[in-house]
C-alpha positions, 0 to 999 in steps of 0.5 A: 413425099410424106410417109404414113406413121405405119409405113414410117415405123416399118421402114424404121424397123427395117433400117434398124435391123439392117444396121444391126446385121451390117454391124456384123455380116457373119450369119448365125447358124441354125437351131432357132425356130419361130412357131405358130400354135394350132387350135380350133373354134366353133362357129364364129367364135374368136380364137387366140393363136400364139407365136413362140420362139425356140432359141439358144441365144438371146434375141435382140429383135425379130420380124414376123410375117404370116399369111393366111386365107382372109376369106375364111378368117380375119385377124382382129388383134395382134398383141405382145401383152403378157409375152416374153416380148413385153417382159424384155421391155422391147422398145420398138414394136410395130404390128401391122394387120394386112389383107391376107396376113400380118407382120410384127417387127420388134427391136428390143433395145432401140432407144438411148442409152442402148444398154443391150437388153434382149429376149433371153434364150429359151424354148417355147417363149411367146412373142405375140398373141393373135386373135382370129375370128372365122369369117363364115360358118362352115358346113364341113370341118375346115383348116385355115393355115397360118404360114410364115411367108418371106418377101410377100407382106408389107412395103417394103416386103418383109422376111421372117428373121431373128437378130441375135448377137447382131446377126440376122437369122433367116430361113436361109441361115437355118431359122425354122418356120413352123406354121400353125392351123386354125380348124373351123369346126362345124357348130350346132346351128343357132336355133331361135325358139318361141316358148309357148304362152297363154292368157286367160280368155276372160274378155277383159283384155288379160295378156300373156307372154311368149318368150323368144329364146336363142340357142347359140354357139356361133359367137357373141350376138351383136344384134337380131331380128325376129318376125313372128306371125299369129292368127288375128282371129284368135289373138292380138299382139299387144306389144314386144319388148327386149328379153332379159338376157338381151337387156342384161347384155346392154342392148342400146337400140330396139325397134318394134312394129306390130301388124294385124297378123304379127310383129317384128323386132330389131335389136342392136347391142352396141349402137351408141358411142363409145362402142364398147362391143357388147354382145349377147353371150353364147348359150342355150335358152337365151331370152332375147325378146318377149311378145305379149298377146291378148285373147280376142274372144271370151271363153267363160264357163260356170263352175260345175259345167263341162270345161270348154276347149281352149282356143289357140293360135300358132306363133310362127317365125316367118321369113319374108312376110312382115314389114316393108321391106319384108324381114327375116329372122336373123342373128348377127355374129361377128358382123355376119347375118346368120339365119337360125333354125326355127322352132315355132310355138303356140299361144293358148287362150285358157277358158276361165271358170266363174263360180255358179251364181243364183242371182237373177235380174229382170227388166220389164216394161209397164205402160199406162192403163194396164197395157203391159209392154204394149204401147203406141207412138208417143206413149210413156211407161216404166222400165223396171229392174228387179232382182232375186237372190236367195243366199247372197247379200248384194253390195252393188250392180252394174247394169249395161243395156242395149236398146232399140233406138226407136225408144227413148229412155229418159236419163234423168228419170231414175227413181227408187220410190217403192223399191228395196233401195228406197228402204235400204238406201244407196250411196252411189248412183250413176246413170248414162244414156247414150240415145244417139243412133248415129254414133256407131254403137247404137243406143245404150244405158249404163247404171251403176249402184253401190250401196255402201260408198260413203263413211262410216262404211257400215256395210249395207247390202241388198237383202236375200230374197225368198222365192215363192215359185219355181222361177223365183219371180214372185219373191223378187224385189224392185231395184228401181225404174226409169221412164221410157217413151215410144218414138213416133217413128217406131214401126207399128206391130214390131217389137222394140228390144231392150237387152242386157249386153256387155262391153259398151261405153255409153257416153264415155271411154271406159268399156263396161259390162254387167256385174253384181258385187257379192263379198267384194267380188265381181260376178258376171255370170248369172241369169238376166231376163230381157224385155221389149216394147211391142208397138201397137196402133192407138185407137182413134175414134168417136164414141157412138160412130158405129158406122165410121162415117165421122158423125153420130146420128140415128144411123149409128143406132141402126148399125149397132142393132144390125151388128148385134142381130144380123152380123153387119160388119163394123170397123171399130167395136169401141165406137159402137160401145156407146155406154163404154161398159166393154160389151156390145149389146142392145144397151148401146143402141138404147144409150145412144137413142136416149142421148140423141132424142131424150136428153140422156147422158152423153156417150163417154170420151172420146166422143161423140164430137171429136176423134180421140183415144179411148180413156179406158181399156176394153180388153174384151173388145177387138182393136179398131180398124177404122180409117182414123186408127193407124200407126 
């Protein structure tokens, strides 16, 4: 049968003490005592009790056996360091931590040459130090007794004795055994608190931090979990990181998870070998984690206007709602999970003020033949960009534009001819046209202009403008223009919008927005005027075909006269305007008769031989409504 090392030492100690006692069977008298100190601790913080000796004789060895309630406390260390046991150079020391108790056997002179050294007589001499850790956080003050116990602990069971002059002194021989008490005090509860945070609601993804703080007097924190919810309509959780105090304590493991409405964070301090037992110390306002948020909605106003109210979201320490399985907010102290009190916080999205800016931008469409922003299918015109600014020198622009996908903006058509840029010069130009209606973000135009972008950087800018009317339109200057075409599938008699819009990416990945650069600052709040293209039917007719029967003859001259003098309805006034002077009168009938019968001039295009569009603009005549004229 083989003995474990510990059991062997205990039995060796027992045999040695028995040998010492048998060498002189006369038992010593009283006047000696073993004593356990009393102390208190709060929460789960460990405490040290001392075991001391009062003796009138030198002590050659001793056995200590102490019992306690291990459901309330646990002995984690039994040491003779710094005690009279150590200073006497004891040669055999056998500590044993057992379930519900511990034993300590010491023989001072156990090795050859047996020169008889011992622990000298004295009062209050420490023999051992016992480190005790509470096993529970108590709600009422609780005493844990540490009592000397004979014949109950270890194998074989040991009794508390001193060996003095070769004699065994136990309780039966007058050895006093004075136990001690560890009082478990009710601690202030640990509190996990969310410190309020904020970010600027500028619409560019600016972030702010909400620190997670811990007030804790329970003991060193070995790990923790935080689970915090927020309002996903107001803010977005961008990330979670280790707090300064947790990082300084040497956190070795962290895991975070983010969800639309919150995030969880778990940290273990001592996760990797050599397992040195690091913890976050007790204290108040201990920074254990940081949650970083951004604001979902821009909250921008112009300086001088009333400040809008701040938007905010509650930050809530929420148990049992996040994760799978769901997690609770806990701290780990002495291997035990402790649920702290919760103090929730708020994350605020602060409005940002932009300086008032008097820059004004316009987009306008201009189509051929003086039609303005009226155009028919397939017609191409200009999308023109203008600016005015009476007191600033502009260094550059970003134009971000959304437009109806029934229009086509030609990416390679940007031109400066006749514009202020043609005079001043521009050193950087970038144009992107996203003309794909099926890519999920509509049709977009991005134009970037920077006047001074190349050495020797002479600082050229756009000049100030001079307004000659209330809205400044007369004093505006042309920046540039692009070609725009009405697609054949555009709905007739509908407006196709071209609008300034922000936060678009064109054909790239970078989200861009409208801004004007003045004095090296990006300004985003200034007046911008949208435009549109109104799709109209294109007039298709034969010049002279006044009765709309697809041929020109004497009946058309009769129709002209009947319309002018008897009010006969006609479908296409332009077709009846045979001389193309923009007016319907007797001259049209005469002009047609001269052509038909007297070798006169042919009626101007588009006829009288084939259907076609009007080559001139007759603003005085109504639009044709014949079968040949439609969208």
